[in-house]
Backbone as XML, in Angstrom:
<?xml version="1.0"?>
<chain id="A" units="angstrom">
  <residue number="1" name="MET">
    <atom name="N" x="0.629" y="-1.118" z="0.236"/>
    <atom name="CA" x="-0.351" y="-0.245" z="0.036"/>
    <atom name="C" x="1.043" y="1.084" z="0.241"/>
  </residue>
  <residue number="2" name="CYS">
    <atom name="N" x="0.373" y="2.306" z="-0.853"/>
    <atom name="CA" x="0.964" y="3.566" z="-1.132"/>
    <atom name="C" x="1.276" y="4.543" z="0.173"/>
  </residue>
  <residue number="3" name="PRO">
    <atom name="N" x="2.373" y="5.025" z="0.646"/>
    <atom name="CA" x="2.216" y="5.499" z="2.164"/>
    <atom name="C" x="1.072" y="7.248" z="1.921"/>
  </residue>
  <residue number="4" name="LEU">
    <atom name="N" x="0.862" y="7.687" z="0.932"/>
    <atom name="CA" x="-0.336" y="8.363" z="0.611"/>
    <atom name="C" x="-1.650" y="8.049" z="1.006"/>
  </residue>
  <residue number="5" name="THR">
    <atom name="N" x="-2.044" y="6.412" z="0.335"/>
    <atom name="CA" x="-3.024" y="6.047" z="0.761"/>
    <atom name="C" x="-3.192" y="5.793" z="2.133"/>
  </residue>
  <residue number="6" name="PHE">
    <atom name="N" x="-2.173" y="4.937" z="2.898"/>
    <atom name="CA" x="-2.590" y="4.907" z="3.930"/>
    <atom name="C" x="-2.887" y="5.846" z="5.279"/>
  </residue>
  <residue number="7" name="PHE">
    <atom name="N" x="-1.945" y="7.072" z="4.780"/>
    <atom name="CA" x="-2.350" y="8.743" z="5.521"/>
    <atom name="C" x="-3.195" y="8.687" z="5.539"/>
  </residue>
  <residue number="8" name="LEU">
    <atom name="N" x="-3.950" y="9.055" z="4.071"/>
    <atom name="CA" x="-5.421" y="9.124" z="3.792"/>
    <atom name="C" x="-6.438" y="8.301" z="4.266"/>
  </residue>
  <residue number="9" name="ARG">
    <atom name="N" x="-6.265" y="7.364" z="4.204"/>
    <atom name="CA" x="-7.140" y="6.542" z="5.122"/>
    <atom name="C" x="-7.385" y="6.818" z="6.830"/>
  </residue>
  <residue number="10" name="CYS">
    <atom name="N" x="-6.370" y="6.788" z="6.822"/>
    <atom name="CA" x="-6.075" y="7.267" z="8.447"/>
    <atom name="C" x="-7.177" y="8.527" z="9.132"/>
  </residue>
  <residue number="11" name="LEU">
    <atom name="N" x="-7.033" y="9.698" z="7.715"/>
    <atom name="CA" x="-7.526" y="10.349" z="8.303"/>
    <atom name="C" x="-8.902" y="10.494" z="8.329"/>
  </residue>
  <residue number="12" name="VAL">
    <atom name="N" x="-9.254" y="9.681" z="6.816"/>
    <atom name="CA" x="-10.676" y="9.315" z="7.311"/>
    <atom name="C" x="-11.230" y="8.808" z="8.347"/>
  </residue>
  <residue number="13" name="ARG">
    <atom name="N" x="-10.504" y="7.731" z="9.084"/>
    <atom name="CA" x="-10.917" y="7.134" z="10.054"/>
    <atom name="C" x="-11.246" y="7.991" z="11.283"/>
  </residue>
  <residue number="14" name="GLN">
    <atom name="N" x="-10.003" y="8.764" z="11.352"/>
    <atom name="CA" x="-10.061" y="10.062" z="12.558"/>
    <atom name="C" x="-11.197" y="10.945" z="12.152"/>
  </residue>
  <residue number="15" name="LYS">
    <atom name="N" x="-11.783" y="11.378" z="11.170"/>
    <atom name="CA" x="-12.302" y="11.843" z="10.659"/>
    <atom name="C" x="-14.240" y="11.564" z="11.398"/>
  </residue>
  <residue number="16" name="GLU">
    <atom name="N" x="-14.617" y="10.606" z="11.231"/>
    <atom name="CA" x="-15.576" y="9.365" z="11.434"/>
    <atom name="C" x="-15.414" y="9.494" z="12.591"/>
  </residue>
  <residue number="17" name="ARG">
    <atom name="N" x="-14.462" y="9.130" z="13.362"/>
    <atom name="CA" x="-14.394" y="9.208" z="15.172"/>
    <atom name="C" x="-14.951" y="10.252" z="15.394"/>
  </residue>
  <residue number="18" name="LEU">
    <atom name="N" x="-14.110" y="11.507" z="14.648"/>
    <atom name="CA" x="-14.517" y="12.797" z="15.530"/>
    <atom name="C" x="-16.069" y="13.122" z="15.043"/>
  </residue>
  <residue number="19" name="GLU">
    <atom name="N" x="-16.684" y="12.765" z="14.263"/>
    <atom name="CA" x="-18.102" y="12.859" z="13.963"/>
    <atom name="C" x="-19.100" y="12.108" z="14.612"/>
  </residue>
  <residue number="20" name="ALA">
    <atom name="N" x="-18.498" y="10.886" z="14.839"/>
    <atom name="CA" x="-19.778" y="10.231" z="16.327"/>
    <atom name="C" x="-19.321" y="10.656" z="17.664"/>
  </residue>
  <residue number="21" name="THR">
    <atom name="N" x="-18.104" y="11.256" z="17.965"/>
    <atom name="CA" x="-17.813" y="11.938" z="19.204"/>
    <atom name="C" x="-18.565" y="13.128" z="19.355"/>
  </residue>
  <residue number="22" name="MET">
    <atom name="N" x="-18.531" y="14.203" z="18.018"/>
    <atom name="CA" x="-19.555" y="15.136" z="18.073"/>
    <atom name="C" x="-21.140" y="14.864" z="17.836"/>
  </residue>
  <residue number="23" name="GLN">
    <atom name="N" x="-21.238" y="14.256" z="17.736"/>
    <atom name="CA" x="-22.470" y="13.653" z="17.434"/>
    <atom name="C" x="-23.539" y="13.141" z="18.744"/>
  </residue>
  <residue number="24" name="ALA">
    <atom name="N" x="-22.386" y="12.104" z="19.530"/>
    <atom name="CA" x="-22.894" y="11.775" z="21.125"/>
    <atom name="C" x="-22.563" y="13.149" z="22.219"/>
  </residue>
  <residue number="25" name="ALA">
    <atom name="N" x="-21.582" y="13.783" z="21.773"/>
    <atom name="CA" x="-21.856" y="15.208" z="22.589"/>
    <atom name="C" x="-23.272" y="16.231" z="22.528"/>
  </residue>
  <residue number="26" name="GLN">
    <atom name="N" x="-23.414" y="16.059" z="21.006"/>
    <atom name="CA" x="-24.992" y="16.755" z="20.576"/>
    <atom name="C" x="-26.426" y="16.302" z="21.595"/>
  </residue>
  <residue number="27" name="VAL">
    <atom name="N" x="-26.210" y="14.894" z="21.760"/>
    <atom name="CA" x="-27.243" y="14.564" z="21.959"/>
    <atom name="C" x="-26.908" y="14.669" z="23.732"/>
  </residue>
  <residue number="28" name="ARG">
    <atom name="N" x="-25.946" y="14.638" z="24.573"/>
    <atom name="CA" x="-25.877" y="14.803" z="25.495"/>
    <atom name="C" x="-26.607" y="16.320" z="25.960"/>
  </residue>
  <residue number="29" name="MET">
    <atom name="N" x="-25.968" y="17.372" z="25.017"/>
    <atom name="CA" x="-26.619" y="18.746" z="24.974"/>
    <atom name="C" x="-27.722" y="18.837" z="24.854"/>
  </residue>
  <residue number="30" name="GLU">
    <atom name="N" x="-28.745" y="18.533" z="24.199"/>
    <atom name="CA" x="-29.991" y="18.180" z="24.319"/>
    <atom name="C" x="-30.927" y="17.688" z="25.098"/>
  </residue>
  <residue number="31" name="ASN">
    <atom name="N" x="-30.123" y="17.351" z="26.525"/>
    <atom name="CA" x="-30.405" y="16.342" z="27.327"/>
    <atom name="C" x="-30.477" y="17.543" z="28.839"/>
  </residue>
  <residue number="32" name="LEU">
    <atom name="N" x="-29.794" y="18.900" z="28.303"/>
    <atom name="CA" x="-29.501" y="19.744" z="29.466"/>
    <atom name="C" x="-30.467" y="20.612" z="29.951"/>
  </residue>
  <residue number="33" name="SER">
    <atom name="N" x="-30.667" y="21.655" z="30.795"/>
    <atom name="CA" x="-31.403" y="22.331" z="30.431"/>
    <atom name="C" x="-30.996" y="23.366" z="29.709"/>
  </residue>
  <residue number="34" name="PRO">
    <atom name="N" x="-31.539" y="24.672" z="29.478"/>
    <atom name="CA" x="-31.363" y="25.929" z="28.970"/>
    <atom name="C" x="-30.162" y="26.463" z="29.534"/>
  </residue>
  <residue number="35" name="LEU">
    <atom name="N" x="-30.230" y="26.513" z="30.893"/>
    <atom name="CA" x="-29.148" y="27.355" z="31.613"/>
    <atom name="C" x="-27.856" y="26.809" z="31.997"/>
  </residue>
  <residue number="36" name="ALA">
    <atom name="N" x="-27.718" y="25.404" z="32.012"/>
    <atom name="CA" x="-27.022" y="24.292" z="32.134"/>
    <atom name="C" x="-26.202" y="24.289" z="30.421"/>
  </residue>
  <residue number="37" name="ALA">
    <atom name="N" x="-27.116" y="24.408" z="29.196"/>
    <atom name="CA" x="-26.522" y="24.611" z="28.093"/>
    <atom name="C" x="-25.796" y="25.908" z="27.838"/>
  </residue>
  <residue number="38" name="ARG">
    <atom name="N" x="-26.072" y="26.929" z="28.497"/>
    <atom name="CA" x="-25.586" y="27.910" z="28.292"/>
    <atom name="C" x="-24.350" y="27.868" z="29.399"/>
  </residue>
  <residue number="39" name="LEU">
    <atom name="N" x="-24.591" y="27.482" z="30.617"/>
    <atom name="CA" x="-23.136" y="27.439" z="31.565"/>
    <atom name="C" x="-21.962" y="26.879" z="30.070"/>
  </residue>
  <residue number="40" name="VAL">
    <atom name="N" x="-22.051" y="25.608" z="30.186"/>
    <atom name="CA" x="-21.367" y="24.479" z="29.340"/>
    <atom name="C" x="-21.174" y="25.416" z="28.163"/>
  </residue>
  <residue number="41" name="GLY">
    <atom name="N" x="-21.646" y="26.177" z="27.099"/>
    <atom name="CA" x="-21.360" y="26.817" z="26.122"/>
    <atom name="C" x="-20.179" y="28.499" z="26.914"/>
  </residue>
  <residue number="42" name="LEU">
    <atom name="N" x="-20.654" y="28.685" z="27.724"/>
    <atom name="CA" x="-19.837" y="30.011" z="27.996"/>
    <atom name="C" x="-17.981" y="29.282" z="28.432"/>
  </residue>
  <residue number="43" name="LEU">
    <atom name="N" x="-18.239" y="28.175" z="29.680"/>
    <atom name="CA" x="-17.281" y="27.256" z="29.925"/>
    <atom name="C" x="-16.411" y="27.382" z="28.607"/>
  </residue>
  <residue number="44" name="GLU">
    <atom name="N" x="-16.896" y="26.341" z="27.512"/>
    <atom name="CA" x="-16.425" y="26.131" z="26.198"/>
    <atom name="C" x="-15.985" y="27.367" z="25.595"/>
  </residue>
  <residue number="45" name="GLU">
    <atom name="N" x="-16.002" y="28.285" z="25.311"/>
    <atom name="CA" x="-15.700" y="30.229" z="25.173"/>
    <atom name="C" x="-14.719" y="30.230" z="25.698"/>
  </residue>
  <residue number="46" name="ARG">
    <atom name="N" x="-14.448" y="30.159" z="27.129"/>
    <atom name="CA" x="-13.526" y="31.106" z="28.261"/>
    <atom name="C" x="-12.817" y="30.068" z="28.489"/>
  </residue>
  <residue number="47" name="GLY">
    <atom name="N" x="-13.113" y="29.027" z="28.573"/>
    <atom name="CA" x="-11.959" y="27.599" z="29.156"/>
    <atom name="C" x="-12.174" y="27.263" z="30.462"/>
  </residue>
  <residue number="48" name="ARG">
    <atom name="N" x="-12.713" y="28.651" z="30.840"/>
    <atom name="CA" x="-12.711" y="28.307" z="32.724"/>
    <atom name="C" x="-13.904" y="29.077" z="32.988"/>
  </residue>
  <residue number="49" name="LEU">
    <atom name="N" x="-14.670" y="28.785" z="34.027"/>
    <atom name="CA" x="-15.180" y="30.005" z="34.059"/>
    <atom name="C" x="-15.752" y="29.881" z="36.114"/>
  </residue>
  <residue number="50" name="SER">
    <atom name="N" x="-15.810" y="30.514" z="36.683"/>
    <atom name="CA" x="-16.272" y="31.057" z="38.164"/>
    <atom name="C" x="-17.478" y="31.706" z="38.284"/>
  </residue>
  <residue number="51" name="VAL">
    <atom name="N" x="-17.893" y="31.550" z="39.886"/>
    <atom name="CA" x="-19.404" y="31.592" z="39.736"/>
    <atom name="C" x="-19.549" y="32.748" z="39.598"/>
  </residue>
  <residue number="52" name="ALA">
    <atom name="N" x="-19.027" y="33.866" z="39.895"/>
    <atom name="CA" x="-18.764" y="35.425" z="39.941"/>
    <atom name="C" x="-19.136" y="35.704" z="38.059"/>
  </residue>
  <residue number="53" name="GLU">
    <atom name="N" x="-17.862" y="34.803" z="37.564"/>
    <atom name="CA" x="-18.175" y="35.065" z="35.757"/>
    <atom name="C" x="-19.419" y="34.662" z="35.641"/>
  </residue>
  <residue number="54" name="ALA">
    <atom name="N" x="-20.013" y="33.725" z="36.167"/>
    <atom name="CA" x="-21.036" y="33.304" z="35.389"/>
    <atom name="C" x="-22.240" y="34.038" z="35.960"/>
  </residue>
  <residue number="55" name="VAL">
    <atom name="N" x="-22.038" y="34.673" z="36.742"/>
    <atom name="CA" x="-23.425" y="35.835" z="37.111"/>
    <atom name="C" x="-22.808" y="36.722" z="36.355"/>
  </residue>
  <residue number="56" name="ALA">
    <atom name="N" x="-21.675" y="37.082" z="36.252"/>
    <atom name="CA" x="-21.859" y="38.978" z="35.633"/>
    <atom name="C" x="-22.236" y="38.638" z="33.953"/>
  </residue>
  <residue number="57" name="ALA">
    <atom name="N" x="-22.011" y="36.964" z="33.111"/>
    <atom name="CA" x="-22.305" y="36.553" z="31.838"/>
    <atom name="C" x="-23.615" y="36.652" z="31.635"/>
  </residue>
  <residue number="58" name="LEU">
    <atom name="N" x="-24.105" y="35.755" z="32.636"/>
    <atom name="CA" x="-25.895" y="35.824" z="32.245"/>
    <atom name="C" x="-26.578" y="36.340" z="33.217"/>
  </residue>
  <residue number="59" name="SER">
    <atom name="N" x="-26.123" y="37.598" z="33.803"/>
    <atom name="CA" x="-26.794" y="39.043" z="34.177"/>
    <atom name="C" x="-27.722" y="40.078" z="33.635"/>
  </residue>
  <residue number="60" name="ALA">
    <atom name="N" x="-26.745" y="40.136" z="32.372"/>
    <atom name="CA" x="-28.078" y="40.605" z="30.901"/>
    <atom name="C" x="-28.270" y="39.746" z="30.265"/>
  </residue>
  <residue number="61" name="GLU">
    <atom name="N" x="-28.911" y="38.488" z="30.222"/>
    <atom name="CA" x="-30.013" y="37.705" z="30.036"/>
    <atom name="C" x="-30.978" y="37.340" z="30.752"/>
  </residue>
  <residue number="62" name="GLY">
    <atom name="N" x="-31.271" y="38.007" z="31.492"/>
    <atom name="CA" x="-31.849" y="37.630" z="32.946"/>
    <atom name="C" x="-31.860" y="37.517" z="33.902"/>
  </residue>
  <residue number="63" name="GLY">
    <atom name="N" x="-31.772" y="38.155" z="35.060"/>
    <atom name="CA" x="-31.370" y="37.903" z="36.247"/>
    <atom name="C" x="-31.375" y="36.477" z="36.669"/>
  </residue>
  <residue number="64" name="VAL">
    <atom name="N" x="-30.578" y="35.789" z="37.274"/>
    <atom name="CA" x="-30.648" y="34.515" z="37.230"/>
    <atom name="C" x="-29.904" y="34.277" z="38.460"/>
  </residue>
  <residue number="65" name="SER">
    <atom name="N" x="-30.454" y="33.905" z="39.379"/>
    <atom name="CA" x="-29.622" y="33.879" z="40.979"/>
    <atom name="C" x="-28.570" y="33.435" z="41.124"/>
  </residue>
  <residue number="66" name="ARG">
    <atom name="N" x="-27.711" y="33.593" z="41.805"/>
    <atom name="CA" x="-26.153" y="33.123" z="42.279"/>
    <atom name="C" x="-26.722" y="31.450" z="43.032"/>
  </residue>
  <residue number="67" name="ASN">
    <atom name="N" x="-27.529" y="31.677" z="43.412"/>
    <atom name="CA" x="-27.802" y="30.272" z="44.282"/>
    <atom name="C" x="-28.269" y="29.399" z="43.112"/>
  </residue>
  <residue number="68" name="THR">
    <atom name="N" x="-28.858" y="29.656" z="41.904"/>
    <atom name="CA" x="-29.761" y="29.099" z="41.180"/>
    <atom name="C" x="-28.243" y="28.541" z="40.122"/>
  </residue>
  <residue number="69" name="LEU">
    <atom name="N" x="-27.548" y="29.600" z="39.653"/>
    <atom name="CA" x="-26.153" y="29.657" z="39.002"/>
    <atom name="C" x="-25.444" y="28.010" z="39.742"/>
  </residue>
  <residue number="70" name="LYS">
    <atom name="N" x="-24.923" y="28.298" z="41.225"/>
    <atom name="CA" x="-23.911" y="27.255" z="42.112"/>
    <atom name="C" x="-24.589" y="25.870" z="41.552"/>
  </residue>
  <residue number="71" name="ALA">
    <atom name="N" x="-26.160" y="26.064" z="42.648"/>
    <atom name="CA" x="-26.781" y="24.776" z="41.847"/>
    <atom name="C" x="-26.235" y="24.289" z="40.873"/>
  </residue>
  <residue number="72" name="THR">
    <atom name="N" x="-26.852" y="24.573" z="39.622"/>
    <atom name="CA" x="-26.299" y="24.233" z="38.478"/>
    <atom name="C" x="-25.038" y="23.588" z="37.980"/>
  </residue>
  <residue number="73" name="LEU">
    <atom name="N" x="-24.143" y="24.556" z="38.421"/>
    <atom name="CA" x="-22.826" y="24.118" z="38.044"/>
    <atom name="C" x="-22.510" y="23.197" z="39.008"/>
  </residue>
  <residue number="74" name="GLN">
    <atom name="N" x="-23.217" y="22.410" z="40.330"/>
    <atom name="CA" x="-22.686" y="21.706" z="41.269"/>
    <atom name="C" x="-23.475" y="20.469" z="40.475"/>
  </residue>
  <residue number="75" name="SER">
    <atom name="N" x="-24.907" y="20.677" z="39.207"/>
    <atom name="CA" x="-25.100" y="19.460" z="38.951"/>
    <atom name="C" x="-24.025" y="19.117" z="38.328"/>
  </residue>
  <residue number="76" name="LEU">
    <atom name="N" x="-23.716" y="19.985" z="37.257"/>
    <atom name="CA" x="-23.095" y="19.577" z="36.084"/>
    <atom name="C" x="-21.715" y="18.982" z="36.309"/>
  </residue>
  <residue number="77" name="THR">
    <atom name="N" x="-20.906" y="19.366" z="37.502"/>
    <atom name="CA" x="-19.851" y="18.683" z="37.934"/>
    <atom name="C" x="-20.448" y="17.034" z="38.483"/>
  </residue>
  <residue number="78" name="LYS">
    <atom name="N" x="-21.708" y="17.270" z="39.137"/>
    <atom name="CA" x="-22.268" y="15.386" z="39.598"/>
    <atom name="C" x="-22.136" y="14.735" z="38.741"/>
  </residue>
  <residue number="79" name="ARG">
    <atom name="N" x="-22.632" y="15.731" z="37.251"/>
    <atom name="CA" x="-23.074" y="14.836" z="35.885"/>
    <atom name="C" x="-21.842" y="14.527" z="35.262"/>
  </residue>
  <residue number="80" name="GLY">
    <atom name="N" x="-20.358" y="15.029" z="35.598"/>
    <atom name="CA" x="-19.048" y="14.389" z="34.904"/>
    <atom name="C" x="-19.226" y="15.792" z="33.710"/>
  </residue>
  <residue number="81" name="TRP">
    <atom name="N" x="-19.793" y="16.948" z="33.766"/>
    <atom name="CA" x="-19.731" y="17.434" z="32.682"/>
    <atom name="C" x="-18.032" y="18.746" z="32.811"/>
  </residue>
  <residue number="82" name="LEU">
    <atom name="N" x="-18.382" y="18.923" z="34.313"/>
    <atom name="CA" x="-17.505" y="20.061" z="34.234"/>
    <atom name="C" x="-16.820" y="19.365" z="35.838"/>
  </residue>
  <residue number="83" name="VAL">
    <atom name="N" x="-15.692" y="19.970" z="35.942"/>
    <atom name="CA" x="-14.599" y="19.368" z="36.879"/>
    <atom name="C" x="-14.288" y="21.215" z="38.042"/>
  </residue>
  <residue number="84" name="LEU">
    <atom name="N" x="-14.291" y="20.889" z="39.193"/>
    <atom name="CA" x="-14.310" y="21.968" z="39.682"/>
    <atom name="C" x="-13.053" y="21.794" z="40.033"/>
  </residue>
  <residue number="85" name="GLN">
    <atom name="N" x="-12.252" y="23.240" z="40.244"/>
    <atom name="CA" x="-10.758" y="23.471" z="40.534"/>
    <atom name="C" x="-10.649" y="24.343" z="41.654"/>
  </residue>
  <residue number="86" name="GLY">
    <atom name="N" x="-10.058" y="23.745" z="42.705"/>
    <atom name="CA" x="-9.781" y="25.327" z="43.447"/>
    <atom name="C" x="-10.889" y="25.104" z="44.990"/>
  </residue>
  <residue number="87" name="ARG">
    <atom name="N" x="-10.853" y="25.898" z="45.616"/>
    <atom name="CA" x="-11.856" y="25.963" z="46.654"/>
    <atom name="C" x="-12.524" y="27.331" z="47.143"/>
  </residue>
  <residue number="88" name="GLY">
    <atom name="N" x="-13.787" y="28.020" z="47.733"/>
    <atom name="CA" x="-14.009" y="29.203" z="48.003"/>
    <atom name="C" x="-13.632" y="30.202" z="46.828"/>
  </residue>
  <residue number="89" name="ARG">
    <atom name="N" x="-13.240" y="31.488" z="47.022"/>
    <atom name="CA" x="-13.342" y="32.103" z="46.045"/>
    <atom name="C" x="-12.575" y="32.469" z="44.312"/>
  </residue>
  <residue number="90" name="GLY">
    <atom name="N" x="-11.616" y="31.620" z="44.877"/>
    <atom name="CA" x="-10.421" y="31.501" z="43.794"/>
    <atom name="C" x="-11.275" y="30.357" z="42.935"/>
  </residue>
  <residue number="91" name="ALA">
    <atom name="N" x="-11.922" y="29.538" z="43.427"/>
    <atom name="CA" x="-12.639" y="28.480" z="42.746"/>
    <atom name="C" x="-13.131" y="28.536" z="41.148"/>
  </residue>
  <residue number="92" name="PHE">
    <atom name="N" x="-12.973" y="27.715" z="40.494"/>
    <atom name="CA" x="-13.170" y="28.055" z="38.720"/>
    <atom name="C" x="-13.713" y="26.333" z="38.616"/>
  </residue>
  <residue number="93" name="TYR">
    <atom name="N" x="-14.621" y="26.222" z="37.523"/>
    <atom name="CA" x="-14.734" y="25.008" z="36.761"/>
    <atom name="C" x="-14.335" y="25.402" z="35.362"/>
  </residue>
  <residue number="94" name="THR">
    <atom name="N" x="-13.667" y="23.980" z="35.177"/>
    <atom name="CA" x="-13.502" y="23.504" z="33.878"/>
    <atom name="C" x="-14.255" y="22.539" z="33.169"/>
  </residue>
  <residue number="95" name="ARG">
    <atom name="N" x="-13.870" y="21.995" z="31.801"/>
    <atom name="CA" x="-14.298" y="20.967" z="31.023"/>
    <atom name="C" x="-13.788" y="19.529" z="31.796"/>
  </residue>
  <residue number="96" name="LEU">
    <atom name="N" x="-14.501" y="18.467" z="31.547"/>
    <atom name="CA" x="-13.757" y="17.471" z="31.974"/>
    <atom name="C" x="-12.913" y="16.800" z="30.892"/>
  </residue>
</chain>
């Protein structure tokens, strides 16, 4: 087999794996509440997200309480969507 053919077949397989992963992620996103999906989207945009940053970002979209945001972030952490880094005021969330 030609090295170029081998390389192209590997690229096709990798593309198929990526498409399957993206479809699985889309299905998982559909199971989230609108607030949880928005928080995950913010986190993907920024790379990391603290509760204070979430409050500031979502306050313009309609007053979501700090306690509701904290509960949603904790729920996403328990479900395996996010990872809590640190404690107290310096704590932030990242993607798994």
